[in-house]
C-alpha positions as CSV (number, residue, x, y, z in Angstrom):
1,X,154.7,67.9,122.6
2,X,158.1,67.4,124.6
3,X,160.8,64.9,123.8
4,X,159.9,62.9,126.8
5,X,156.2,62.2,125.5
6,X,158.1,60.1,122.5
7,X,160.2,58.3,125.2
8,X,157.1,57.9,127.6
9,X,155.4,55.9,124.6
10,X,158.3,53.9,123.1
11,X,158.5,52.7,126.4
12,X,154.8,51.8,126.9
13,X,155.3,50.0,123.3
14,X,158.5,48.1,124.8
15,X,156.0,46.5,127.6
16,X,153.5,45.0,125.2
17,X,155.1,41.4,124.1
18,X,154.2,41.5,120.7
19,X,155.5,38.6,119.0
20,X,154.4,38.6,115.8
21,X,150.7,36.9,115.4
22,X,150.2,38.2,119.3
23,X,150.2,42.3,118.3
24,X,146.4,42.7,119.2
25,X,146.9,44.5,122.6
26,X,149.5,46.7,121.2
27,X,147.6,47.7,117.9
28,X,144.5,48.5,120.4
29,X,146.8,50.8,122.8
30,X,148.1,52.5,119.7
31,X,144.5,53.1,118.3
32,X,143.2,54.9,121.7
33,X,146.8,56.7,122.0
34,X,146.3,58.4,118.5
35,X,142.3,58.8,119.2
36,X,142.7,60.7,122.3
37,X,144.8,63.1,120.3
38,X,142.1,63.5,118.0
39,X,143.4,61.7,114.9
40,X,140.8,58.9,113.0
41,X,142.3,55.1,113.0
42,X,141.7,52.5,110.9
43,X,142.5,49.2,112.1
44,X,142.6,45.9,109.7
45,X,143.5,43.0,111.6
46,X,146.7,44.0,113.9
47,X,147.7,46.7,111.5
48,X,146.7,50.4,112.2
49,X,147.2,53.5,109.9
50,X,146.1,56.9,110.4
51,X,147.0,60.1,108.5
52,X,146.7,64.1,107.9
53,X,145.5,65.8,104.7
54,X,143.6,65.0,102.1
55,X,145.3,65.4,98.9
56,X,146.4,62.7,96.0
57,X,150.2,62.9,96.7
58,X,150.2,60.3,99.5
59,X,153.6,60.0,101.4
60,X,153.6,56.8,103.8
61,X,155.3,56.3,107.0
62,X,155.5,52.7,108.0
63,X,156.9,50.6,110.5
64,X,155.9,47.4,112.4
65,X,154.6,46.5,116.0
66,X,155.9,43.3,116.1
67,X,158.7,41.8,117.7
68,X,161.3,38.5,117.7
69,X,161.1,36.0,121.1
70,X,163.4,37.4,123.7
71,X,167.0,35.8,123.5
72,X,169.1,34.3,126.3
73,X,171.2,36.8,128.7
74,X,169.2,40.1,128.2
75,X,170.9,42.4,130.9
76,X,167.3,43.6,132.0
77,X,163.6,41.8,131.7
78,X,163.2,42.2,127.9
79,X,159.5,43.6,128.2
80,X,160.3,46.3,131.1
81,X,162.0,49.2,129.1
82,X,164.5,49.6,131.4
83,X,166.2,53.2,131.1
84,X,170.2,52.8,132.0
85,X,172.8,55.6,130.9
86,X,170.4,57.5,128.6
87,X,169.2,54.5,126.5
88,X,166.0,52.6,126.6
89,X,166.5,48.4,126.7
90,X,164.4,45.5,125.4
91,X,163.1,43.8,123.0
92,X,161.9,46.1,120.0
93,X,163.5,48.9,121.5
94,X,165.0,49.6,118.4
95,X,163.5,47.2,115.8
96,X,161.5,48.6,115.2
97,X,159.2,50.6,118.1
98,X,161.6,53.7,118.0
99,X,160.5,54.0,114.8
100,X,156.9,53.5,115.2
101,X,156.8,55.7,118.5
102,X,158.7,58.7,116.3
103,X,156.8,58.3,113.2
104,X,153.0,58.5,115.5
105,X,154.7,61.2,117.3
106,X,155.7,63.3,114.6
107,X,152.2,63.1,112.7
108,X,150.8,63.9,116.1
109,X,152.8,66.9,116.4
110,X,152.1,68.0,113.1
111,X,148.4,67.8,113.3
112,X,148.8,69.7,116.9
113,X,150.7,72.8,114.9
114,X,147.5,72.5,112.5
115,X,150.4,71.9,109.8
116,X,148.8,70.0,106.3
117,X,150.5,68.6,103.5
118,X,149.5,71.0,100.4
119,X,147.9,68.6,98.1
120,X,148.6,65.4,100.1
121,X,148.4,63.2,102.6
122,X,150.9,61.7,105.5
123,X,150.0,58.2,106.0
124,X,151.4,56.7,109.2
125,X,150.8,52.8,109.1
126,X,152.0,50.6,112.2
127,X,151.6,46.9,111.2
128,X,151.9,43.5,112.3
129,X,153.7,40.1,111.3
130,X,157.0,41.9,109.4
131,X,159.3,39.5,111.4
132,X,157.8,36.2,110.4
133,X,155.1,35.7,108.0
134,X,155.1,36.7,104.7
135,X,151.5,35.9,104.0
136,X,150.2,37.5,107.1
137,X,152.4,40.7,106.6
138,X,150.5,43.8,108.0
139,X,151.9,46.0,105.5
140,X,151.3,43.5,102.7
141,X,147.8,43.1,103.4
142,X,147.0,47.4,104.0
143,X,148.4,47.8,100.0
144,X,146.4,45.0,98.9
145,X,143.1,47.2,99.1
146,X,143.1,49.3,102.1
147,X,145.6,51.8,101.8
148,X,145.9,53.7,98.9
149,X,149.5,53.0,96.9
150,X,151.8,56.2,98.0
151,X,153.9,58.2,95.6
152,X,156.9,58.2,98.3
153,X,157.7,56.1,101.5
154,X,160.0,56.3,104.5
155,X,160.3,52.3,105.9
156,X,160.9,53.0,110.1
157,X,163.6,50.1,110.4
158,X,167.2,51.2,112.9
159,X,169.6,52.5,110.2
160,X,171.5,55.0,113.0
161,X,169.0,57.6,111.3
162,X,171.0,57.8,108.4
163,X,169.3,57.4,105.0
164,X,169.2,54.2,103.5
165,X,168.2,54.1,99.8
166,X,169.6,50.5,98.7
167,X,168.3,47.1,100.4
168,X,169.8,43.8,99.4
169,X,167.8,40.6,98.7
170,X,167.5,37.6,99.8
171,X,167.5,34.1,97.3
172,X,167.7,30.9,98.8
173,X,168.6,27.6,96.2
174,X,168.3,24.1,96.8
175,X,170.9,22.3,95.3
176,X,170.5,18.0,95.0
177,X,173.2,15.9,93.5
178,X,172.1,12.6,92.6
179,X,174.4,9.6,92.7
180,X,174.3,5.8,93.0
181,X,174.7,3.7,96.4
182,X,177.0,1.0,96.7
183,X,178.6,-1.0,99.8
184,X,181.7,1.1,100.6
185,X,183.9,-1.8,100.1
186,X,182.8,-2.2,96.4
187,X,182.7,1.6,95.9
188,X,183.5,1.5,92.2
189,X,180.0,0.3,91.9
190,X,178.4,3.6,92.8
191,X,178.4,7.2,92.7
192,X,179.5,9.3,95.3
193,X,176.8,12.3,95.5
194,X,179.0,13.8,98.3
195,X,181.9,14.0,95.8
196,X,179.7,15.6,93.3
197,X,178.7,18.2,95.6
198,X,182.0,19.0,96.6
199,X,183.1,19.6,92.8
200,X,179.9,21.7,92.7
201,X,181.2,23.5,95.5
202,X,184.2,24.5,94.3
203,X,182.5,25.7,91.1
204,X,180.5,27.7,93.3
205,X,183.8,29.2,94.9
206,X,185.1,30.4,91.6
207,X,181.9,32.2,90.5
208,X,181.8,35.6,90.5
209,X,178.9,38.4,89.9
210,X,180.6,41.3,87.8
211,X,178.3,43.9,88.3
212,X,178.9,46.0,91.2
213,X,176.5,48.0,92.6
214,X,177.2,51.5,93.8
215,X,176.1,51.2,97.0
216,X,175.2,48.0,98.2
217,X,178.6,46.3,96.3
218,X,178.7,42.5,94.9
219,X,176.1,40.0,95.5
220,X,177.5,37.3,97.9
221,X,176.9,33.6,98.1
222,X,177.4,31.4,100.9
223,X,176.6,27.5,101.4
224,X,174.8,27.2,104.4
225,X,173.8,23.7,105.0
226,X,175.0,20.2,103.6
227,X,173.1,16.8,104.3
228,X,173.8,13.8,102.5
229,X,174.8,10.3,103.2
230,X,173.1,7.1,105.2
231,X,175.6,5.2,107.1
232,X,179.5,5.0,107.1
233,X,180.1,1.9,105.1
234,X,177.3,3.1,101.8
235,X,178.5,5.3,99.3
236,X,175.5,8.1,99.2
237,X,173.6,8.4,96.8
238,X,172.1,11.9,97.6
239,X,173.5,15.2,98.8
240,X,171.8,18.3,99.5
241,X,173.0,21.7,100.0
242,X,171.4,25.2,100.5
243,X,172.8,28.5,99.3
244,X,172.5,31.9,100.7
245,X,172.6,34.5,98.4
246,X,172.4,38.0,99.3
247,X,171.6,40.2,95.9
248,X,171.6,43.7,94.7
249,X,169.5,45.3,92.2
250,X,172.5,44.9,89.9
251,X,171.3,41.2,88.7
252,X,167.4,39.5,88.9
253,X,167.0,36.9,90.9
254,X,166.2,35.1,87.5
255,X,169.6,36.1,85.9
256,X,171.6,34.5,89.3
257,X,169.4,31.3,89.2
258,X,170.6,30.6,85.3
259,X,174.3,31.7,86.3
260,X,174.3,29.2,89.1
261,X,172.5,26.3,86.8
262,X,174.8,26.7,84.2
263,X,177.8,26.4,86.8
264,X,176.7,23.3,88.7
265,X,176.0,19.8,87.6
266,X,173.4,19.2,90.7
267,X,169.7,20.0,90.2
268,X,168.8,23.6,91.3
269,X,165.9,24.6,93.2
270,X,164.4,28.1,94.1
271,X,163.2,27.7,97.8
272,X,162.6,31.2,98.0
273,X,162.9,34.5,95.9
274,X,160.3,37.0,97.5
275,X,162.9,39.0,99.3
276,X,163.8,41.3,96.0
277,X,166.8,44.0,96.2
278,X,165.2,47.6,96.1
279,X,167.1,50.8,95.6
280,X,165.7,54.3,95.0
281,X,167.3,56.5,92.8
282,X,169.4,59.8,94.6
283,X,167.6,62.5,92.7
284,X,164.2,60.9,94.1
285,X,162.2,63.9,95.9
286,X,162.3,61.8,99.0
287,X,165.9,61.0,99.0
288,X,166.5,65.0,98.7
289,X,164.2,65.6,101.5
290,X,166.0,63.1,104.0
291,X,169.2,64.5,102.7
292,X,168.4,68.0,103.3
293,X,166.8,67.0,106.6
294,X,170.4,65.4,108.1
295,X,172.7,67.6,106.3
296,X,176.3,65.9,106.1
297,X,175.0,62.3,105.7
298,X,175.4,60.6,102.7
299,X,173.0,57.6,101.7
300,X,173.6,54.3,102.4
301,X,172.9,50.7,101.8
302,X,171.7,48.0,104.1
303,X,172.2,43.8,103.9
304,X,168.9,43.1,105.9
305,X,165.1,42.9,104.6
306,X,162.5,44.7,105.6
307,X,159.0,45.9,104.4
308,X,160.9,47.8,102.0
309,X,160.4,44.8,99.7
310,X,156.3,45.3,99.0
311,X,157.1,49.1,97.8
312,X,159.8,47.9,95.3
313,X,158.3,50.4,92.9
314,X,157.7,53.6,95.3
315,X,160.7,55.8,95.7
316,X,161.6,54.6,99.6
317,X,163.9,55.3,102.1
318,X,164.6,53.0,105.2
319,X,165.4,55.4,108.0
320,X,165.0,54.9,112.0
321,X,166.6,55.2,115.0
322,X,168.8,52.7,116.4
323,X,171.7,50.5,115.4
324,X,170.8,47.4,113.0
325,X,173.1,45.4,114.5
326,X,171.4,45.2,117.8
327,X,168.1,43.9,116.3
328,X,167.4,40.4,117.7
329,X,170.0,40.6,120.4
330,X,170.1,40.0,124.1
331,X,171.5,43.8,124.3
332,X,169.3,45.3,122.2
333,X,168.2,49.4,123.1
334,X,168.1,52.9,121.8
335,X,169.4,56.2,122.5
336,X,167.0,58.3,124.1
337,X,168.4,61.5,122.3
338,X,168.2,59.9,118.9
339,X,164.8,59.0,119.0
340,X,164.0,62.5,120.3
341,X,165.9,63.3,117.2
342,X,163.8,61.1,115.0
343,X,160.6,62.9,116.0
344,X,162.5,66.3,114.6
345,X,163.7,64.5,111.4
346,X,160.6,62.8,110.2
347,X,158.6,66.4,111.1
348,X,161.3,68.2,108.7
349,X,161.4,65.2,106.1
350,X,157.4,65.3,105.7
351,X,157.6,69.2,105.5
352,X,160.4,69.4,103.3
353,X,158.9,66.2,100.7
354,X,155.6,68.3,100.1
355,X,157.5,71.8,99.5
356,X,159.8,70.2,96.8
357,X,156.8,68.6,95.3
358,X,155.3,72.2,95.0
359,X,157.6,73.3,93.8
360,X,157.8,70.8,90.8
């Protein structure tokens, strides 16, 4: 299979405007594409998976079919897959259809070469609703009774084809300060909730998370919204702020919440804690397989979330073609040479993973 094949596949995938919840057509297309190569598929909702091999050692390669809506100012129509200066432009070009196209092509090439994993199975999953809906997340649903729990995994996301072995989590907290309303002319009769919030914000700015993760660094905390007061001449009796906390595996979310509750007077409510930080030890077989397949690279960390959170107890590496900083932007594109290289990488990593498993 030539490099042009994976580029043609990627272009075809980009031309489907597969917003989250609207992946039916692209899922049907990918199912037909894989079936035409003689590979059996299974579809669950708008997610698809297919495999080679039959053994108990399962290696999962997973990426998502859905994209976010187009931005304003795309240099080319967002679903035209324009090829310009050795790049392919379009919504989903790197996040994450390039990974999906490369993973699919890698498995089809391995099958065409009559390669089979010894005592194992390679599974590719192309899933729905990664970008928006936790409840309808395709990988989450597949792992709840359709896919066997894998022994290792590769998550296809844009990492410039560098192995990512740690990923930050996201904890969102709501802080409510309570005061007492009064006429501003008689402010001593009231309690200003905004001023209480200001004091809490100062305490939060002084708060430090001392445990430093070797790859991801420190946990970060930012106040992202504030709302309080009802009128210019009324002492506010309530003020609410939200905290965006990017966590690392050095702290559990419960530890972070406890530390913040101790630092502030406001009531603290957990708004969202489902995106947990994840990491994989450097001595795991899947990490070795990736590093051996990409000589000269070092493991890195990622600040962005992915479907890795559903595999938090599985040795996993996040890796794929494309630049993460272009995700969800009007300039989203991917280098064609990197997509072609990704096919070779996935094939090599799969082979090395099973070779190393057989040696142990």
